[in-house]
All heavy atoms as an XYZ file, in Angstrom:
825
protein
N      32.224     -9.943    -12.435
C      33.650    -10.137    -12.552
C      34.313     -9.003    -11.819
O      33.888     -7.847    -11.893
C      34.039    -10.150    -14.020
C      33.382    -11.282    -14.799
S      33.722    -11.231    -16.558
C      35.392    -11.777    -16.563
N      35.371     -9.330    -11.075
C      36.095     -8.333    -10.269
C      37.592     -8.467    -10.574
O      38.141     -9.555    -10.555
C      35.889     -8.600     -8.770
C      34.421     -8.653     -8.400
C      36.620     -7.556     -7.918
C      34.172     -9.163     -7.015
N      38.236     -7.322    -10.816
C      39.688     -7.354    -11.008
C      40.315     -7.770     -9.684
O      39.941     -7.319     -8.624
C      40.235     -5.993    -11.457
O      39.825     -4.978    -10.532
C      39.745     -5.610    -12.840
N      41.289     -8.682     -9.772
C      41.826     -9.307     -8.563
C      43.340     -9.240     -8.425
O      43.903     -9.712     -7.446
C      41.385    -10.772     -8.522
N      44.036     -8.633     -9.404
C      45.486     -8.510     -9.310
C      45.866     -7.120     -9.773
O      45.348     -6.617    -10.780
C      46.216     -9.571    -10.177
C      47.706     -9.336    -10.175
C      45.882    -10.971     -9.706
N      46.741     -6.468     -9.017
C      47.165     -5.108     -9.353
C      46.099     -4.111     -8.969
O      45.978     -3.751     -7.799
N      45.299     -3.673     -9.914
C      44.167     -2.798     -9.630
C      43.035     -3.683     -9.123
O      42.520     -4.504     -9.873
C      43.721     -2.042    -10.902
O      44.819     -1.303    -11.378
C      42.560     -1.128    -10.609
N      42.675     -3.496     -7.871
C      41.693     -4.382     -7.250
C      40.295     -3.786     -7.236
O      40.136     -2.569     -7.107
C      42.105     -4.699     -5.812
C      43.468     -5.324     -5.594
C      43.709     -5.509     -4.101
C      43.613     -6.606     -6.346
N      39.301     -4.637     -7.319
C      37.924     -4.246     -7.037
C      37.148     -3.537     -8.131
O      36.058     -3.032     -7.877
N      37.652     -3.497     -9.345
C      36.860     -2.937    -10.439
C      35.875     -3.995    -10.907
O      36.260     -5.151    -11.108
C      37.731     -2.473    -11.597
C      38.754     -1.417    -11.230
C      38.056     -0.161    -10.753
C      39.079      0.870    -10.331
N      38.523      1.990     -9.639
N      34.625     -3.608    -11.068
C      33.563     -4.580    -11.328
C      33.042     -4.440    -12.744
O      32.825     -3.325    -13.236
C      32.407     -4.385    -10.333
C      31.248     -5.342    -10.621
C      32.901     -4.569     -8.893
N      32.815     -5.579    -13.404
C      32.099     -5.616    -14.672
C      30.929     -6.563    -14.512
O      31.097     -7.727    -14.076
C      33.010     -6.112    -15.807
C      32.277     -6.250    -17.123
C      31.974     -5.124    -17.866
C      31.853     -7.488    -17.568
C      31.267     -5.225    -19.058
C      31.140     -7.599    -18.772
C      30.865     -6.470    -19.498
O      30.148     -6.582    -20.681
N      29.740     -6.096    -14.798
C      28.538     -6.932    -14.706
C      28.272     -7.577    -16.055
O      28.083     -6.905    -17.046
C      27.315     -6.082    -14.286
C      27.566     -5.451    -12.917
C      26.044     -6.929    -14.284
C      26.513     -4.418    -12.517
N      28.266     -8.905    -16.067
C      27.966     -9.644    -17.276
C      26.459     -9.766    -17.347
O      25.805    -10.302    -16.451
C      28.602    -11.048    -17.260
C      28.228    -11.814    -18.523
C      30.107    -10.940    -17.126
N      25.883     -9.201    -18.407
C      24.420     -9.196    -18.569
C      23.949    -10.604    -18.959
O      24.662    -11.347    -19.637
C      24.004     -8.216    -19.656
C      24.689     -6.863    -19.589
C      24.032     -5.895    -18.664
C      24.637     -4.511    -18.699
N      26.019     -4.320    -18.405
N      22.748    -10.946    -18.562
C      22.170    -12.242    -18.900
C      22.103    -12.379    -20.434
O      21.683    -11.470    -21.125
C      20.771    -12.391    -18.310
C      20.218    -13.781    -18.418
C      18.956    -13.965    -17.618
O      18.775    -13.304    -16.584
O      18.132    -14.790    -18.052
N      22.548    -13.496    -20.933
C      22.555    -13.754    -22.366
C      23.745    -13.141    -23.095
O      23.942    -13.404    -24.275
N      24.547    -12.354    -22.410
C      25.717    -11.732    -23.042
C      26.797    -12.762    -23.254
O      27.102    -13.564    -22.372
C      26.251    -10.603    -22.127
C      27.456     -9.892    -22.670
C      27.915     -8.769    -21.746
O      27.437     -8.647    -20.629
O      28.798     -8.026    -22.180
N      27.344    -12.773    -24.432
C      28.449    -13.696    -24.737
C      29.734    -12.967    -24.391
O      29.972    -11.835    -24.841
C      28.438    -14.094    -26.226
C      27.136    -14.849    -26.539
C      29.661    -14.920    -26.561
C      26.944    -15.132    -28.019
N      30.529    -13.591    -23.568
C      31.801    -12.968    -23.191
C      32.850    -14.056    -23.035
O      32.550    -15.223    -22.895
C      31.654    -12.164    -21.904
C      31.520    -13.013    -20.660
C      32.636    -13.262    -19.872
C      30.322    -13.576    -20.296
C      32.538    -14.053    -18.743
C      30.201    -14.368    -19.171
C      31.321    -14.601    -18.398
N      34.091    -13.634    -23.072
C      35.206    -14.535    -22.927
C      36.279    -13.826    -22.125
O      36.525    -12.657    -22.326
C      35.755    -14.929    -24.306
C      37.065    -15.688    -24.207
C      37.059    -17.047    -23.929
C      38.278    -15.044    -24.398
C      38.249    -17.758    -23.829
C      39.471    -15.756    -24.310
C      39.443    -17.094    -24.021
O      40.627    -17.793    -23.931
N      36.850    -14.546    -21.183
C      38.022    -14.027    -20.507
C      38.924    -15.204    -20.168
O      38.454    -16.311    -19.934
C      37.669    -13.241    -19.252
C      37.274    -14.110    -18.058
C      38.200    -14.359    -17.063
C      36.006    -14.659    -17.939
C      37.871    -15.165    -15.983
C      35.685    -15.451    -16.863
C      36.619    -15.695    -15.888
O      36.288    -16.485    -14.826
N      40.213    -14.986    -20.188
C      41.151    -16.054    -19.841
C      42.185    -15.562    -18.849
O      43.125    -16.248    -18.526
C      41.822    -16.622    -21.086
C      42.825    -15.700    -21.734
C      43.575    -16.412    -22.830
C      44.936    -15.754    -22.954
N      45.862    -16.496    -23.724
N      41.986    -14.381    -18.363
C      42.941    -13.758    -17.461
C      42.734    -14.230    -16.035
O      41.643    -14.149    -15.502
C      42.775    -12.234    -17.540
C      43.899    -11.489    -16.860
O      44.569    -12.078    -16.013
O      44.069    -10.311    -17.190
N      43.784    -14.751    -15.414
C      43.714    -15.178    -14.030
C      43.649    -14.001    -13.067
O      43.592    -14.185    -11.856
N      43.661    -12.785    -13.600
C      43.625    -11.568    -12.762
C      42.201    -11.135    -12.478
O      41.986    -10.046    -11.973
C      44.380    -10.445    -13.468
O      45.711    -10.819    -13.702
N      41.224    -11.965    -12.808
C      39.808    -11.608    -12.649
C      39.101    -12.712    -11.866
O      39.312    -13.905    -12.133
C      39.134    -11.429    -14.028
C      37.649    -11.176    -13.880
C      39.798    -10.326    -14.808
N      38.280    -12.322    -10.900
C      37.431    -13.283    -10.195
C      36.053    -13.216    -10.836
O      35.470    -12.160    -10.990
C      37.296    -12.927     -8.708
C      38.562    -12.934     -7.875
C      38.248    -12.509     -6.431
C      39.211    -14.315     -7.889
N      35.526    -14.361    -11.221
C      34.193    -14.429    -11.780
C      33.271    -14.974    -10.704
O      33.458    -16.105    -10.245
C      34.196    -15.338    -13.001
S      32.637    -15.301    -13.898
N      32.308    -14.145    -10.298
C      31.447    -14.537     -9.201
C      30.032    -14.789     -9.721
O      29.432    -13.941    -10.346
C      31.445    -13.437     -8.151
C      32.860    -13.156     -7.645
S      32.934    -11.934     -6.378
C      32.329    -12.901     -5.012
N      29.539    -15.975     -9.414
C      28.178    -16.349     -9.790
C      27.200    -15.692     -8.824
O      27.430    -15.641     -7.633
C      28.025    -17.861     -9.745
C      26.681    -18.350    -10.151
C      26.553    -19.861    -10.037
O      27.545    -20.525     -9.657
O      25.480    -20.376    -10.325
N      26.082    -15.233     -9.348
C      25.071    -14.566     -8.538
C      24.040    -15.591     -8.080
O      22.875    -15.556     -8.464
C      24.425    -13.426     -9.321
C      23.557    -12.552     -8.451
O      23.338    -12.806     -7.279
N      23.038    -11.480     -9.034
N      24.456    -16.504     -7.208
C      23.611    -17.605     -6.734
C      22.400    -17.082     -5.942
O      21.357    -17.707     -5.939
C      24.369    -18.530     -5.811
C      25.505    -19.249     -6.404
C      26.126    -20.135     -5.321
C      27.591    -20.361     -5.578
N      28.199    -21.161     -4.520
N      22.591    -15.967     -5.249
C      21.559    -15.494     -4.331
C      20.645    -14.439     -4.958
O      19.861    -13.843     -4.306
C      22.186    -14.954     -3.053
C      22.972    -16.032     -2.368
C      22.480    -17.005     -1.552
C      24.366    -16.269     -2.443
N      23.490    -17.820     -1.129
C      24.666    -17.405     -1.671
C      25.405    -15.636     -3.125
C      25.947    -17.905     -1.535
C      26.695    -16.140     -2.977
C      26.938    -17.250     -2.196
N      20.781    -14.233     -6.245
C      19.937    -13.295     -6.988
C      19.999    -11.878     -6.397
O      18.992    -11.203     -6.272
C      18.481    -13.778     -7.070
C      18.341    -15.186     -7.650
C      18.863    -15.260     -9.045
C      18.683    -16.675     -9.593
N      19.621    -17.021    -10.607
N      21.204    -11.475     -6.031
C      21.460    -10.114     -5.538
C      21.329     -9.175     -6.732
O      21.731     -9.509     -7.851
C      22.862    -10.024     -4.921
C      22.973    -10.972     -3.729
C      23.198     -8.586     -4.514
C      24.387    -11.180     -3.235
N      20.772     -7.982     -6.510
C      20.740     -6.975     -7.543
C      22.177     -6.689     -7.976
O      22.996     -6.264     -7.154
C      20.049     -5.708     -7.002
C      19.971     -4.605     -8.014
O      20.989     -4.041     -8.401
N      18.773     -4.288     -8.433
N      22.502     -6.935     -9.237
C      23.878     -6.831     -9.726
C      24.452     -5.438     -9.536
O      25.623     -5.267     -9.162
C      23.956     -7.242    -11.195
O      23.603     -8.584    -11.336
N      23.656     -4.431     -9.798
C      24.136     -3.063     -9.657
C      24.413     -2.745     -8.174
O      25.371     -2.069     -7.840
C      23.124     -2.062    -10.224
C      23.688     -0.672    -10.429
C      24.863     -0.635    -11.414
O      24.836     -1.280    -12.454
N      25.880      0.087    -11.071
N      23.557     -3.274     -7.293
C      23.774     -3.093     -5.838
C      25.115     -3.744     -5.471
O      25.930     -3.137     -4.742
C      22.628     -3.714     -5.041
C      22.907     -3.761     -3.563
C      22.692     -2.627     -2.769
C      23.365     -4.903     -2.948
C      22.975     -2.642     -1.429
C      23.645     -4.922     -1.581
C      23.439     -3.808     -0.837
O      23.722     -3.821      0.506
N      25.359     -4.974     -5.924
C      26.600     -5.672     -5.609
C      27.807     -4.865     -6.095
O      28.812     -4.750     -5.397
C      26.604     -7.063     -6.231
N      27.701     -4.290     -7.290
C      28.775     -3.452     -7.847
C      29.054     -2.270     -6.927
O      30.204     -1.958     -6.601
C      28.412     -2.987     -9.242
C      29.454     -2.095     -9.917
C      28.982     -1.687    -11.291
C      29.995     -0.961    -12.126
N      30.672      0.163    -11.517
N      27.998     -1.574     -6.513
C      28.185     -0.423     -5.625
C      28.829     -0.830     -4.302
O      29.679     -0.116     -3.768
C      26.846      0.303     -5.378
C      26.348      1.083     -6.567
C      24.997      1.066     -6.910
C      27.201      1.850     -7.348
C      24.518      1.774     -7.995
C      26.731      2.564     -8.440
C      25.381      2.531     -8.760
O      24.913      3.231     -9.835
N      28.427     -1.952     -3.760
C      29.011     -2.424     -2.488
C      30.494     -2.753     -2.671
O      31.335     -2.305     -1.900
C      28.265     -3.643     -1.921
C      29.035     -4.261     -0.744
C      26.864     -3.269     -1.489
N      30.813     -3.512     -3.711
C      32.183     -3.940     -3.940
C      33.115     -2.747     -4.202
O      34.268     -2.743     -3.817
C      32.266     -4.957     -5.088
C      31.573     -6.255     -4.642
C      33.694     -5.223     -5.532
C      31.258     -7.242     -5.756
N      32.581     -1.701     -4.861
C      33.385     -0.512     -5.144
C      33.313      0.536     -4.026
O      33.896      1.603     -4.148
C      32.954      0.101     -6.475
C      33.302     -0.838     -7.652
C      32.876     -0.292     -8.997
O      32.038      0.653     -9.065
O      33.364     -0.809    -10.011
N      32.644      0.207     -2.934
C      32.486      1.166     -1.825
C      33.696      1.149     -0.907
O      34.396      0.136     -0.775
C      31.231      0.832     -1.005
O      31.472     -0.321     -0.210
N      33.943      2.274     -0.224
C      35.061      2.325      0.758
C      34.938      1.247      1.837
O      35.963      0.699      2.267
C      34.943      3.727      1.359
C      34.278      4.532      0.300
C      33.325      3.580     -0.359
N      33.741      0.920      2.275
C      33.573     -0.097      3.308
C      34.130     -1.441      2.856
O      34.838     -2.116      3.598
C      32.068     -0.224      3.712
C      31.839     -1.414      4.623
C      31.583      1.059      4.360
N      33.819     -1.827      1.633
C      34.306     -3.101      1.111
C      35.794     -3.015      0.803
O      36.558     -3.925      1.141
C      33.518     -3.499     -0.128
C      33.667     -4.953     -0.495
C      32.871     -5.922      0.113
C      34.595     -5.347     -1.436
C      33.022     -7.267     -0.218
C      34.751     -6.690     -1.779
C      33.966     -7.644     -1.162
N      36.213     -1.928      0.170
C      37.603     -1.749     -0.202
C      38.519     -1.839      1.024
O      39.590     -2.461      0.984
C      37.809     -0.416     -0.957
C      37.156     -0.499     -2.324
C      39.296     -0.070     -1.072
C      37.040      0.837     -3.052
N      38.080     -1.225      2.137
C      38.895     -1.226      3.351
C      39.114     -2.632      3.905
O      40.072     -2.852      4.640
C      38.268     -0.332      4.426
C      38.444      1.131      4.104
O      39.367      1.523      3.379
N      37.554      1.959      4.610
N      38.261     -3.565      3.528
C      38.437     -4.932      4.001
C      39.637     -5.635      3.351
O      40.265     -6.498      3.951
C      37.182     -5.766      3.738
C      35.977     -5.303      4.586
C      34.780     -6.157      4.362
O      34.677     -7.240      4.948
N      33.862     -5.697      3.534
N      39.976     -5.250      2.124
C      41.107     -5.908      1.475
C      42.319     -5.029      1.307
O      43.418     -5.526      1.107
C      40.702     -6.522      0.116
C      40.258     -5.555     -0.940
C      41.156     -4.764     -1.621
C      38.899     -5.468     -1.284
C      40.725     -3.908     -2.611
C      38.483     -4.610     -2.266
C      39.390     -3.827     -2.930
O      38.964     -2.985     -3.902
N      42.174     -3.735      1.420
C      43.321     -2.846      1.156
C      44.447     -3.096      2.161
O      45.602     -3.113      1.796
C      42.876     -1.354      1.101
C      43.841     -0.559      0.239
C      42.720     -0.755      2.462
C      43.750     -0.795     -1.206
N      44.107     -3.262      3.432
C      45.132     -3.515      4.436
C      45.885     -4.827      4.215
O      47.062     -4.916      4.459
N      45.188     -5.836      3.734
C      45.808     -7.131      3.476
C      46.796     -7.075      2.320
O      47.708     -7.865      2.274
C      44.749     -8.168      3.149
C      43.823     -8.501      4.288
C      42.757     -9.510      3.870
O      42.602     -9.770      2.671
O      42.091    -10.027      4.766
N      46.571     -6.173      1.382
C      47.396     -6.158      0.190
C      48.560     -5.165      0.292
O      49.415     -5.152     -0.569
C      46.551     -5.859     -1.052
O      45.909     -4.607     -0.898
N      48.615     -4.349      1.347
C      49.730     -3.424      1.510
C      50.992     -4.177      1.867
O      50.963     -5.144      2.623
C      49.402     -2.374      2.581
C      48.333     -1.406      2.116
C      47.958     -0.402      3.208
O      48.276     -0.579      4.365
N      47.279      0.642      2.804
N      52.099     -3.721      1.299
C      53.364     -4.356      1.589
C      53.690     -5.552      0.711
O      54.768     -6.114      0.805
N      52.767     -5.961     -0.127
C      53.054     -7.074     -1.040
C      53.530     -6.501     -2.361
O      53.275     -5.352     -2.689
C      51.808     -7.944     -1.263
O      50.776     -7.147     -1.871
C      51.300     -8.561      0.019
N      54.225     -7.325     -3.128
C      54.728     -6.864     -4.423
C      53.586     -6.501     -5.361
O      53.580     -5.446     -5.957
C      55.617     -7.960     -5.069
O      56.630     -8.312     -4.136
C      56.246     -7.459     -6.344
N      52.606     -7.395     -5.474
C      51.450     -7.149     -6.321
C      50.207     -7.425     -5.486
O      50.057     -8.530     -4.947
C      51.451     -8.059     -7.578
C      50.203     -7.821     -8.416
C      52.690     -7.837     -8.414
N      49.331     -6.438     -5.385
C      48.091     -6.622     -4.624
C      47.229     -7.663     -5.294
O      47.085     -7.655     -6.519
C      47.355     -5.290     -4.533
N      46.628     -8.556     -4.502
C      45.764     -9.602     -5.061
C      44.552     -9.856     -4.188
O      44.577     -9.637     -2.993
C      46.526    -10.949     -5.206
O      46.973    -11.344     -3.894
C      47.682    -10.849     -6.147
N      43.486    -10.292     -4.837
C      42.297    -10.789     -4.170
C      42.149    -12.256     -4.529
O      42.443    -12.643     -5.652
C      41.045    -10.061     -4.659
C      40.785     -8.651     -4.187
C      39.551     -8.089     -4.887
C      40.603     -8.598     -2.693
N      41.680    -13.049     -3.598
C      41.404    -14.447     -3.907
C      39.958    -14.722     -3.513
O      39.378    -14.010     -2.687
C      42.326    -15.403     -3.111
O      42.037    -15.255     -1.715
C      43.802    -15.111     -3.378
N      39.392    -15.778     -4.081
C      38.027    -16.155     -3.727
C      37.928    -16.497     -2.258
O      36.929    -16.182     -1.607
C      37.548    -17.316     -4.585
C      37.272    -16.977     -6.027
S      36.030    -15.662     -6.213
C      34.550    -16.515     -5.785
N      38.934    -17.141     -1.711
C      38.921    -17.481     -0.284
C      38.780    -16.225      0.550
O      37.967    -16.156      1.468
C      40.183    -18.291      0.108
C      40.287    -18.475      1.608
C      40.203    -19.647     -0.619
N      39.575    -15.200      0.242
C      39.537    -13.965      1.012
C      38.209    -13.229      0.788
O      37.584    -12.741      1.737
C      40.737    -13.084      0.648
C      41.993    -13.632      1.277
C      43.253    -12.946      0.871
N      43.206    -11.512      0.809
C      44.078    -10.775      0.146
N      45.063    -11.352     -0.505
N      43.978     -9.458      0.124
N      37.778    -13.124     -0.463
C      36.529    -12.391     -0.755
C      35.355    -13.040     -0.045
O      34.483    -12.331      0.476
C      36.299    -12.324     -2.298
C      34.899    -11.831     -2.595
C      37.325    -11.415     -2.947
N      35.335    -14.346      0.039
C      34.230    -15.034      0.719
C      34.197    -14.747      2.219
O      33.197    -15.021      2.876
C      34.315    -16.552      0.487
C      33.825    -16.932     -0.883
O      32.920    -16.292     -1.429
N      34.400    -17.966     -1.454
N      35.271    -14.195      2.778
C      35.333    -13.885      4.191
C      34.940    -12.442      4.500
O      34.743    -12.092      5.661
C      36.734    -14.165      4.738
C      37.091    -15.634      4.696
C      38.540    -15.888      5.063
O      39.340    -14.955      5.264
N      38.897    -17.147      5.155
N      34.828    -11.602      3.495
C      34.526    -10.189      3.702
C      33.058    -10.006      4.025
O      32.179    -10.733      3.558
C      34.890     -9.354      2.475
C      36.366     -9.390      2.124
C      36.771     -9.276      0.825
C      37.331     -9.521      3.122
C      38.128     -9.296      0.503
C      38.671     -9.551      2.795
C      39.078     -9.453      1.494
O      40.397     -9.463      1.192
N      32.781     -8.961      4.827
C      31.412     -8.597      5.142
C      30.767     -7.936      3.937
O      31.390     -7.128      3.255
C      31.359     -7.651      6.337
C      31.900     -8.223      7.662
C      31.891     -7.137      8.718
C      31.109     -9.437      8.097
N      29.523     -8.314      3.668
C      28.786     -7.792      2.530
C      27.354     -7.496      3.002
O      26.597     -8.427      3.284
C      28.749     -8.829      1.401
C      28.187     -8.333      0.111
C      29.029     -7.860     -0.885
C      26.815     -8.333     -0.121
C      28.510     -7.407     -2.084
C      26.284     -7.858     -1.296
C      27.152     -7.408     -2.291
N      27.012     -6.205      3.141
C      25.662     -5.886      3.620
C      24.610     -6.371      2.610
O      24.710     -6.068      1.432
C      25.666     -4.356      3.730
C      26.758     -3.914      2.815
C      27.775     -5.018      2.772
N      23.630     -7.110      3.092
C      22.666     -7.706      2.166
C      21.226     -7.507      2.657
O      20.655     -8.388      3.299
C      22.962     -9.200      1.994
C      22.210     -9.896      0.874
C      22.454     -9.217     -0.467
C      22.634    -11.356      0.806
N      20.659     -6.344      2.327
C      19.254     -6.124      2.677
C      18.343     -6.908      1.696
O      18.826     -7.454      0.688
C      19.081     -4.618      2.461
C      20.092     -4.258      1.432
C      21.264     -5.196      1.674
N      17.065     -6.970      1.984
C      16.114     -7.639      1.051
C      16.210     -7.009     -0.348
O      16.612     -5.843     -0.512
C      14.754     -7.373      1.680
C      15.022     -7.095      3.122
C      16.378     -6.431      3.159
N      15.839     -7.786     -1.355
C      15.944     -7.368     -2.760
C      15.245     -6.024     -3.011
O      15.807     -5.155     -3.713
C      15.396     -8.438     -3.695
C      15.568     -8.178     -5.190
C      17.033     -7.979     -5.555
C      14.973     -9.325     -5.967
N      14.081     -5.823     -2.454
C      13.349     -4.568     -2.671
C      14.172     -3.386     -2.161
O      14.227     -2.323     -2.791
C      11.981     -4.609     -2.006
N      14.824     -3.563     -1.028
C      15.661     -2.498     -0.465
C      16.906     -2.285     -1.317
O      17.357     -1.156     -1.527
C      16.043     -2.806      0.973
C      16.833     -1.695      1.651
C      16.050     -0.417      1.841
O      14.798     -0.406      1.725
O      16.667      0.610      2.127
N      17.478     -3.348     -1.849
C      18.627     -3.230     -2.745
C      18.244     -2.336     -3.945
O      19.005     -1.461     -4.342
C      19.069     -4.595     -3.266
C      19.636     -5.501     -2.224
C      19.889     -6.897     -2.785
O      20.360     -7.041     -3.925
N      19.614     -7.920     -1.992
N      17.046     -2.590     -4.502
C      16.601     -1.802     -5.648
C      16.394     -0.343     -5.257
O      16.724      0.554     -6.045
C      15.296     -2.395     -6.202
C      15.510     -3.753     -6.857
C      14.207     -4.344     -7.329
C      14.423     -5.716     -7.936
N      13.159     -6.332     -8.382
N      15.854     -0.073     -4.069
C      15.697      1.318     -3.633
C      17.038      2.004     -3.450
O      17.201      3.176     -3.815
C      14.883      1.377     -2.330
C      13.384      1.144     -2.513
C      12.580      1.461     -1.247
N      12.807      0.489     -0.190
C      12.102     -0.652     -0.067
N      11.139     -0.938     -0.934
N      12.348     -1.495      0.922
N      17.998      1.284     -2.908
C      19.346      1.851     -2.712
C      19.951      2.205     -4.052
O      20.507      3.274     -4.235
C      20.216      0.868     -1.905
C      19.723      0.803     -0.463
C      21.687      1.278     -1.967
C      20.320     -0.348      0.350
N      19.874      1.282     -5.016
C      20.435      1.525     -6.358
C      19.758      2.735     -6.989
O      20.423      3.604     -7.539
C      20.290      0.283     -7.253
C      20.556      0.601     -8.721
C      21.206     -0.832     -6.765
N      18.434      2.822     -6.905
C      17.711      3.943     -7.489
C      18.159      5.272     -6.857
O      18.349      6.266     -7.576
C      16.200      3.754     -7.302
N      18.367      5.291     -5.547
C      18.774      6.520     -4.864
C      20.212      6.902     -5.266
O      20.493      8.076     -5.528
C      18.665      6.339     -3.332
C      18.915      7.607     -2.579
C      17.846      8.641     -2.947
C      17.918      9.850     -2.085
N      16.922     10.871     -2.419
N      21.112      5.921     -5.322
C      22.484      6.186     -5.742
C      22.495      6.758     -7.168
O      23.188      7.760     -7.431
C      23.352      4.929     -5.660
C      23.579      4.556     -4.187
C      24.686      5.124     -6.381
C      24.221      3.201     -3.979
N      21.731      6.154     -8.053
C      21.714      6.638     -9.438
C      21.097      8.016     -9.533
O      21.542      8.846    -10.342
C      21.031      5.624    -10.322
C      21.893      4.361    -10.437
C      21.293      3.240    -11.244
O      20.101      3.294    -11.581
O      22.039      2.265    -11.484
N      20.089      8.288     -8.709
C      19.496      9.631     -8.664
C      20.534     10.654     -8.205
O      20.668     11.732     -8.803
C      18.316      9.610     -7.697
C      17.662     10.949     -7.460
C      16.604     10.875     -6.355
O      15.892      9.864     -6.241
O      16.525     11.853     -5.581
N      21.294     10.324     -7.180
C      22.328     11.234     -6.677
C      23.443     11.429     -7.692
O      23.922     12.548     -7.887
C      22.884     10.718     -5.347
C      21.895     10.746     -4.185
C      22.469      9.998     -2.978
C      21.515     12.153     -3.815
N      23.853     10.357     -8.375
C      24.875     10.477     -9.419
C      24.370     11.383    -10.552
O      25.136     12.185    -11.104
C      25.287      9.121     -9.967
C      26.234      8.357     -9.091
C      26.377      6.984     -9.245
C      26.968      8.966     -8.096
C      27.235      6.252     -8.456
C      27.859      8.255     -7.287
C      27.978      6.894     -7.463
N      23.098     11.282    -10.910
C      22.536     12.135    -11.958
C      22.569     13.596    -11.510
O      22.881     14.487    -12.339
C      21.093     11.715    -12.275
N      22.281     13.873    -10.264
C      22.359     15.256     -9.738
C      23.785     15.757     -9.790
O      24.007     16.918    -10.154
C      21.821     15.303     -8.322
C      20.313     15.137     -8.208
C      19.540     16.244     -8.919
O      19.920     17.431     -8.813
O      18.559     15.899     -9.612
N      24.729     14.928     -9.432
C      26.140     15.335     -9.497
C      26.542     15.644    -10.918
O      27.221     16.644    -11.183
C      27.022     14.246     -8.886
C      26.810     14.163     -7.369
C      28.505     14.487     -9.214
C      27.430     12.935     -6.720
N      26.114     14.802    -11.883
C      26.420     15.029    -13.296
C      25.839     16.355    -13.765
O      26.488     17.083    -14.542
C      25.881     13.883    -14.154
C      26.703     12.589    -13.960
O      27.837     12.666    -13.418
O      26.188     11.522    -14.332
N      24.641     16.711    -13.309
C      24.023     18.002    -13.692
C      24.873     19.154    -13.168
O      25.039     20.162    -13.849
C      22.615     18.109    -13.107
C      21.581     17.289    -13.813
C      20.224     17.503    -13.155
C      19.224     16.470    -13.570
N      17.931     16.616    -12.848
N      25.389     19.025    -11.948
C      26.203     20.099    -11.359
C      27.530     20.259    -12.109
O      28.053     21.370    -12.189
C      26.475     19.808     -9.886
C      25.257     19.845     -8.975
C      25.628     19.384     -7.556
C      24.663     21.263     -8.903
N      28.051     19.172    -12.630
C      29.309     19.239    -13.382
C      29.127     19.901    -14.743
O      30.077     20.444    -15.297
C      29.847     17.830    -13.579
C      30.399     17.208    -12.324
C      30.957     15.827    -12.651
C      31.469     15.105    -11.437
N      31.956     13.764    -11.766
N      27.928     19.800    -15.312
C      27.688     20.297    -16.667
C      27.617     21.795    -16.724
O      27.578     22.544    -15.875
C      26.388     19.719    -17.205
């Protein structure tokens, strides 16, 4: 799920078997048809590369919005699943190091 109105691009991963409910039209619910690593997808969607694809389109409007039509047109780097897992592991390792430095 991705916030799509106002604050754009915040991601919530719905875990398999998790019961959830939403009725807000301000959220895009994206099915993981291609079995992409969910955490990898979250990191991509929240990355500057992805954000820059929609930020320019939403400037100058009253309320920034994302639509499924627009999101489907954005570039999304998609390496093989094993590489997605390695990327996620490395990002999480680096975040853990940053957290240690903050402590």
